[in-house]
PyMOL commands that place a pseudoatom at each C-alpha (Angstrom):
pseudoatom trace, name=CA, resn=CYS, resi=1, chain=A, elem=C, hetatm=0, pos=[26.477, 123.025, 62.704]
pseudoatom trace, name=CA, resn=THR, resi=2, chain=A, elem=C, hetatm=0, pos=[29.315, 124.842, 61.092]
pseudoatom trace, name=CA, resn=VAL, resi=3, chain=A, elem=C, hetatm=0, pos=[29.955, 125.765, 57.612]
pseudoatom trace, name=CA, resn=ASP, resi=4, chain=A, elem=C, hetatm=0, pos=[30.833, 122.589, 55.773]
pseudoatom trace, name=CA, resn=SER, resi=5, chain=A, elem=C, hetatm=0, pos=[29.426, 120.280, 58.552]
pseudoatom trace, name=CA, resn=GLU, resi=6, chain=A, elem=C, hetatm=0, pos=[28.017, 117.017, 57.463]
pseudoatom trace, name=CA, resn=VAL, resi=7, chain=A, elem=C, hetatm=0, pos=[24.274, 116.581, 58.495]
pseudoatom trace, name=CA, resn=ALA, resi=8, chain=A, elem=C, hetatm=0, pos=[21.357, 114.081, 58.242]
pseudoatom trace, name=CA, resn=LEU, resi=9, chain=A, elem=C, hetatm=0, pos=[18.060, 115.528, 57.403]
pseudoatom trace, name=CA, resn=ARG, resi=10, chain=A, elem=C, hetatm=0, pos=[14.499, 114.014, 57.992]
pseudoatom trace, name=CA, resn=VAL, resi=11, chain=A, elem=C, hetatm=0, pos=[11.351, 115.663, 56.887]
pseudoatom trace, name=CA, resn=GLY, resi=12, chain=A, elem=C, hetatm=0, pos=[7.942, 114.218, 58.063]
pseudoatom trace, name=CA, resn=GLY, resi=13, chain=A, elem=C, hetatm=0, pos=[7.083, 110.522, 58.186]
pseudoatom trace, name=CA, resn=ASP, resi=14, chain=A, elem=C, hetatm=0, pos=[8.069, 108.146, 61.145]
pseudoatom trace, name=CA, resn=PHE, resi=15, chain=A, elem=C, hetatm=0, pos=[11.257, 109.060, 62.963]
pseudoatom trace, name=CA, resn=PHE, resi=16, chain=A, elem=C, hetatm=0, pos=[12.395, 108.906, 66.543]
pseudoatom trace, name=CA, resn=PHE, resi=17, chain=A, elem=C, hetatm=0, pos=[15.429, 109.200, 68.609]
pseudoatom trace, name=CA, resn=ASP, resi=18, chain=A, elem=C, hetatm=0, pos=[16.511, 106.166, 70.748]
pseudoatom trace, name=CA, resn=PRO, resi=19, chain=A, elem=C, hetatm=0, pos=[20.256, 106.107, 71.297]
pseudoatom trace, name=CA, resn=GLN, resi=20, chain=A, elem=C, hetatm=0, pos=[21.696, 103.166, 72.975]
pseudoatom trace, name=CA, resn=PRO, resi=21, chain=A, elem=C, hetatm=0, pos=[24.287, 103.330, 75.989]
pseudoatom trace, name=CA, resn=GLY, resi=22, chain=A, elem=C, hetatm=0, pos=[27.273, 102.243, 73.572]
pseudoatom trace, name=CA, resn=ASP, resi=23, chain=A, elem=C, hetatm=0, pos=[26.407, 104.865, 70.852]
pseudoatom trace, name=CA, resn=SER, resi=24, chain=A, elem=C, hetatm=0, pos=[28.530, 107.830, 70.154]
pseudoatom trace, name=CA, resn=PRO, resi=25, chain=A, elem=C, hetatm=0, pos=[27.175, 111.159, 71.355]
pseudoatom trace, name=CA, resn=VAL, resi=26, chain=A, elem=C, hetatm=0, pos=[25.378, 113.363, 68.695]
pseudoatom trace, name=CA, resn=LYS, resi=27, chain=A, elem=C, hetatm=0, pos=[24.381, 116.903, 68.350]
pseudoatom trace, name=CA, resn=LEU, resi=28, chain=A, elem=C, hetatm=0, pos=[21.006, 117.483, 67.114]
pseudoatom trace, name=CA, resn=VAL, resi=29, chain=A, elem=C, hetatm=0, pos=[19.268, 120.367, 65.422]
pseudoatom trace, name=CA, resn=LEU, resi=30, chain=A, elem=C, hetatm=0, pos=[15.280, 120.198, 65.522]
pseudoatom trace, name=CA, resn=ILE, resi=31, chain=A, elem=C, hetatm=0, pos=[13.410, 122.506, 63.286]
pseudoatom trace, name=CA, resn=ALA, resi=32, chain=A, elem=C, hetatm=0, pos=[9.642, 122.800, 63.955]
pseudoatom trace, name=CA, resn=GLY, resi=33, chain=A, elem=C, hetatm=0, pos=[6.813, 124.935, 62.720]
pseudoatom trace, name=CA, resn=GLY, resi=34, chain=A, elem=C, hetatm=0, pos=[3.486, 125.462, 64.252]
pseudoatom trace, name=CA, resn=VAL, resi=35, chain=A, elem=C, hetatm=0, pos=[1.994, 121.984, 65.360]
pseudoatom trace, name=CA, resn=GLY, resi=36, chain=A, elem=C, hetatm=0, pos=[4.872, 120.322, 64.168]
pseudoatom trace, name=CA, resn=ILE, resi=37, chain=A, elem=C, hetatm=0, pos=[6.562, 120.644, 67.529]
pseudoatom trace, name=CA, resn=ASN, resi=38, chain=A, elem=C, hetatm=0, pos=[4.499, 117.625, 68.714]
pseudoatom trace, name=CA, resn=PRO, resi=39, chain=A, elem=C, hetatm=0, pos=[6.800, 114.885, 67.698]
pseudoatom trace, name=CA, resn=LEU, resi=40, chain=A, elem=C, hetatm=0, pos=[10.032, 117.010, 68.276]
pseudoatom trace, name=CA, resn=PHE, resi=41, chain=A, elem=C, hetatm=0, pos=[8.878, 118.154, 71.801]
pseudoatom trace, name=CA, resn=SER, resi=42, chain=A, elem=C, hetatm=0, pos=[8.410, 114.290, 72.761]
pseudoatom trace, name=CA, resn=MET, resi=43, chain=A, elem=C, hetatm=0, pos=[12.000, 113.778, 71.590]
pseudoatom trace, name=CA, resn=LEU, resi=44, chain=A, elem=C, hetatm=0, pos=[13.299, 116.830, 73.562]
pseudoatom trace, name=CA, resn=LEU, resi=45, chain=A, elem=C, hetatm=0, pos=[11.616, 115.380, 76.557]
pseudoatom trace, name=CA, resn=HIS, resi=46, chain=A, elem=C, hetatm=0, pos=[13.525, 112.012, 76.014]
pseudoatom trace, name=CA, resn=ILE, resi=47, chain=A, elem=C, hetatm=0, pos=[16.689, 114.048, 75.471]
pseudoatom trace, name=CA, resn=ALA, resi=48, chain=A, elem=C, hetatm=0, pos=[16.047, 115.900, 79.018]
pseudoatom trace, name=CA, resn=ASP, resi=49, chain=A, elem=C, hetatm=0, pos=[15.670, 112.287, 80.489]
pseudoatom trace, name=CA, resn=LEU, resi=50, chain=A, elem=C, hetatm=0, pos=[18.811, 111.241, 78.996]
pseudoatom trace, name=CA, resn=HIS, resi=51, chain=A, elem=C, hetatm=0, pos=[20.678, 114.210, 80.162]
pseudoatom trace, name=CA, resn=GLY, resi=52, chain=A, elem=C, hetatm=0, pos=[19.221, 113.702, 83.753]
pseudoatom trace, name=CA, resn=TYR, resi=53, chain=A, elem=C, hetatm=0, pos=[19.941, 110.135, 83.952]
pseudoatom trace, name=CA, resn=GLN, resi=54, chain=A, elem=C, hetatm=0, pos=[23.638, 111.131, 82.705]
pseudoatom trace, name=CA, resn=GLU, resi=55, chain=A, elem=C, hetatm=0, pos=[23.895, 113.687, 85.443]
pseudoatom trace, name=CA, resn=SER, resi=56, chain=A, elem=C, hetatm=0, pos=[22.448, 111.474, 88.358]
pseudoatom trace, name=CA, resn=LYS, resi=57, chain=A, elem=C, hetatm=0, pos=[24.033, 107.939, 87.423]
pseudoatom trace, name=CA, resn=GLY, resi=58, chain=A, elem=C, hetatm=0, pos=[27.104, 109.013, 85.540]
pseudoatom trace, name=CA, resn=ASN, resi=59, chain=A, elem=C, hetatm=0, pos=[26.705, 106.193, 82.909]
pseudoatom trace, name=CA, resn=GLY, resi=60, chain=A, elem=C, hetatm=0, pos=[24.390, 105.131, 79.954]
pseudoatom trace, name=CA, resn=TYR, resi=61, chain=A, elem=C, hetatm=0, pos=[24.002, 107.249, 76.744]
pseudoatom trace, name=CA, resn=LYS, resi=62, chain=A, elem=C, hetatm=0, pos=[26.121, 110.389, 76.828]
pseudoatom trace, name=CA, resn=MET, resi=63, chain=A, elem=C, hetatm=0, pos=[23.852, 112.937, 75.047]
pseudoatom trace, name=CA, resn=GLY, resi=64, chain=A, elem=C, hetatm=0, pos=[25.309, 115.844, 73.013]
pseudoatom trace, name=CA, resn=THR, resi=65, chain=A, elem=C, hetatm=0, pos=[23.946, 119.317, 72.817]
pseudoatom trace, name=CA, resn=VAL, resi=66, chain=A, elem=C, hetatm=0, pos=[20.464, 119.934, 71.308]
pseudoatom trace, name=CA, resn=LYS, resi=67, chain=A, elem=C, hetatm=0, pos=[19.305, 123.136, 69.419]
pseudoatom trace, name=CA, resn=LEU, resi=68, chain=A, elem=C, hetatm=0, pos=[15.632, 123.710, 68.822]
pseudoatom trace, name=CA, resn=TYR, resi=69, chain=A, elem=C, hetatm=0, pos=[14.489, 126.031, 66.185]
pseudoatom trace, name=CA, resn=TYR, resi=70, chain=A, elem=C, hetatm=0, pos=[10.662, 126.676, 66.199]
pseudoatom trace, name=CA, resn=SER, resi=71, chain=A, elem=C, hetatm=0, pos=[8.586, 129.008, 64.366]
pseudoatom trace, name=CA, resn=ALA, resi=72, chain=A, elem=C, hetatm=0, pos=[4.836, 130.151, 64.754]
pseudoatom trace, name=CA, resn=LYS, resi=73, chain=A, elem=C, hetatm=0, pos=[2.618, 133.033, 63.815]
pseudoatom trace, name=CA, resn=ASN, resi=74, chain=A, elem=C, hetatm=0, pos=[2.947, 134.588, 67.230]
pseudoatom trace, name=CA, resn=THR, resi=75, chain=A, elem=C, hetatm=0, pos=[4.113, 133.650, 70.760]
pseudoatom trace, name=CA, resn=SER, resi=76, chain=A, elem=C, hetatm=0, pos=[0.654, 132.501, 71.754]
pseudoatom trace, name=CA, resn=GLU, resi=77, chain=A, elem=C, hetatm=0, pos=[0.933, 129.863, 69.027]
pseudoatom trace, name=CA, resn=LEU, resi=78, chain=A, elem=C, hetatm=0, pos=[4.168, 128.513, 70.318]
pseudoatom trace, name=CA, resn=LEU, resi=79, chain=A, elem=C, hetatm=0, pos=[2.955, 125.102, 71.953]
pseudoatom trace, name=CA, resn=PHE, resi=80, chain=A, elem=C, hetatm=0, pos=[4.933, 123.854, 74.995]
pseudoatom trace, name=CA, resn=LYS, resi=81, chain=A, elem=C, hetatm=0, pos=[6.910, 127.318, 75.305]
pseudoatom trace, name=CA, resn=LYS, resi=82, chain=A, elem=C, hetatm=0, pos=[6.901, 127.302, 79.195]
pseudoatom trace, name=CA, resn=ASN, resi=83, chain=A, elem=C, hetatm=0, pos=[7.855, 123.555, 79.169]
pseudoatom trace, name=CA, resn=ILE, resi=84, chain=A, elem=C, hetatm=0, pos=[10.788, 124.429, 76.560]
pseudoatom trace, name=CA, resn=LEU, resi=85, chain=A, elem=C, hetatm=0, pos=[11.922, 127.276, 78.635]
pseudoatom trace, name=CA, resn=GLY, resi=86, chain=A, elem=C, hetatm=0, pos=[11.981, 125.016, 81.589]
pseudoatom trace, name=CA, resn=LEU, resi=87, chain=A, elem=C, hetatm=0, pos=[14.178, 122.530, 79.908]
pseudoatom trace, name=CA, resn=MET, resi=88, chain=A, elem=C, hetatm=0, pos=[16.648, 125.134, 78.785]
pseudoatom trace, name=CA, resn=ASN, resi=89, chain=A, elem=C, hetatm=0, pos=[16.861, 126.449, 82.363]
pseudoatom trace, name=CA, resn=ALA, resi=90, chain=A, elem=C, hetatm=0, pos=[17.345, 122.830, 83.694]
pseudoatom trace, name=CA, resn=PHE, resi=91, chain=A, elem=C, hetatm=0, pos=[20.034, 121.903, 81.191]
pseudoatom trace, name=CA, resn=PRO, resi=92, chain=A, elem=C, hetatm=0, pos=[21.681, 125.079, 80.450]
pseudoatom trace, name=CA, resn=GLY, resi=93, chain=A, elem=C, hetatm=0, pos=[24.183, 124.866, 77.258]
pseudoatom trace, name=CA, resn=LYS, resi=94, chain=A, elem=C, hetatm=0, pos=[22.822, 121.451, 76.576]
pseudoatom trace, name=CA, resn=ILE, resi=95, chain=A, elem=C, hetatm=0, pos=[19.277, 122.160, 75.577]
pseudoatom trace, name=CA, resn=THR, resi=96, chain=A, elem=C, hetatm=0, pos=[18.814, 125.626, 73.662]
pseudoatom trace, name=CA, resn=CYS, resi=97, chain=A, elem=C, hetatm=0, pos=[16.047, 126.949, 71.734]
pseudoatom trace, name=CA, resn=ARG, resi=98, chain=A, elem=C, hetatm=0, pos=[15.220, 129.890, 69.376]
pseudoatom trace, name=CA, resn=PHE, resi=99, chain=A, elem=C, hetatm=0, pos=[11.722, 130.914, 68.781]
pseudoatom trace, name=CA, resn=HIS, resi=100, chain=A, elem=C, hetatm=0, pos=[10.794, 132.693, 65.514]
pseudoatom trace, name=CA, resn=VAL, resi=101, chain=A, elem=C, hetatm=0, pos=[7.479, 134.659, 65.231]
pseudoatom trace, name=CA, resn=THR, resi=102, chain=A, elem=C, hetatm=0, pos=[6.289, 135.684, 61.836]
pseudoatom trace, name=CA, resn=GLN, resi=103, chain=A, elem=C, hetatm=0, pos=[3.154, 137.972, 62.671]
pseudoatom trace, name=CA, resn=GLN, resi=104, chain=A, elem=C, hetatm=0, pos=[3.713, 139.010, 66.306]
pseudoatom trace, name=CA, resn=ARG, resi=105, chain=A, elem=C, hetatm=0, pos=[1.399, 141.967, 66.811]
pseudoatom trace, name=CA, resn=SER, resi=106, chain=A, elem=C, hetatm=0, pos=[1.435, 142.291, 70.743]
pseudoatom trace, name=CA, resn=GLN, resi=107, chain=A, elem=C, hetatm=0, pos=[4.533, 142.796, 73.174]
pseudoatom trace, name=CA, resn=ILE, resi=108, chain=A, elem=C, hetatm=0, pos=[6.431, 139.680, 73.826]
pseudoatom trace, name=CA, resn=CYS, resi=109, chain=A, elem=C, hetatm=0, pos=[6.837, 138.720, 77.549]
pseudoatom trace, name=CA, resn=LYS, resi=110, chain=A, elem=C, hetatm=0, pos=[10.160, 139.233, 79.351]
pseudoatom trace, name=CA, resn=GLU, resi=111, chain=A, elem=C, hetatm=0, pos=[10.705, 135.516, 79.776]
pseudoatom trace, name=CA, resn=LEU, resi=112, chain=A, elem=C, hetatm=0, pos=[10.693, 134.803, 76.215]
pseudoatom trace, name=CA, resn=GLN, resi=113, chain=A, elem=C, hetatm=0, pos=[12.278, 137.976, 74.747]
pseudoatom trace, name=CA, resn=PRO, resi=114, chain=A, elem=C, hetatm=0, pos=[15.677, 136.684, 74.806]
pseudoatom trace, name=CA, resn=HIS, resi=115, chain=A, elem=C, hetatm=0, pos=[14.814, 133.605, 72.830]
pseudoatom trace, name=CA, resn=VAL, resi=116, chain=A, elem=C, hetatm=0, pos=[12.522, 135.164, 70.229]
pseudoatom trace, name=CA, resn=THR, resi=117, chain=A, elem=C, hetatm=0, pos=[13.478, 136.672, 66.734]
pseudoatom trace, name=CA, resn=GLY, resi=118, chain=A, elem=C, hetatm=0, pos=[11.017, 137.998, 64.209]
pseudoatom trace, name=CA, resn=LYS, resi=119, chain=A, elem=C, hetatm=0, pos=[8.453, 140.547, 64.100]
for i in range(1, 119): cmd.bond("trace and resi %d" % i, "trace and resi %d" % (i + 1))
show_as sticks, trace
zoom trace
């Protein structure tokens, strides 16, 4: 998003991402804290499948970019972090993530360092 972008926001409740082949591409921003990553991680996996299908078949829904912002107390509480890093590596520029930690006491591993902000 940029300044003055129009966005739709949904907090909690029942939500899903199930675009159809004729739908216009969208850019998604997913924001999660702690265990709230669970439904968003499922969406991220679906989005990766859509990207993979588009790359292999060249048709179907054309997925836009996805940015995930995920916060936890420390890196050990970032669920699915290795899977998320794998998706970012598999779809560079299409799936990105910024992890934010609020109470990190130990050194952050090299693999995560470029993607982590916070203490």
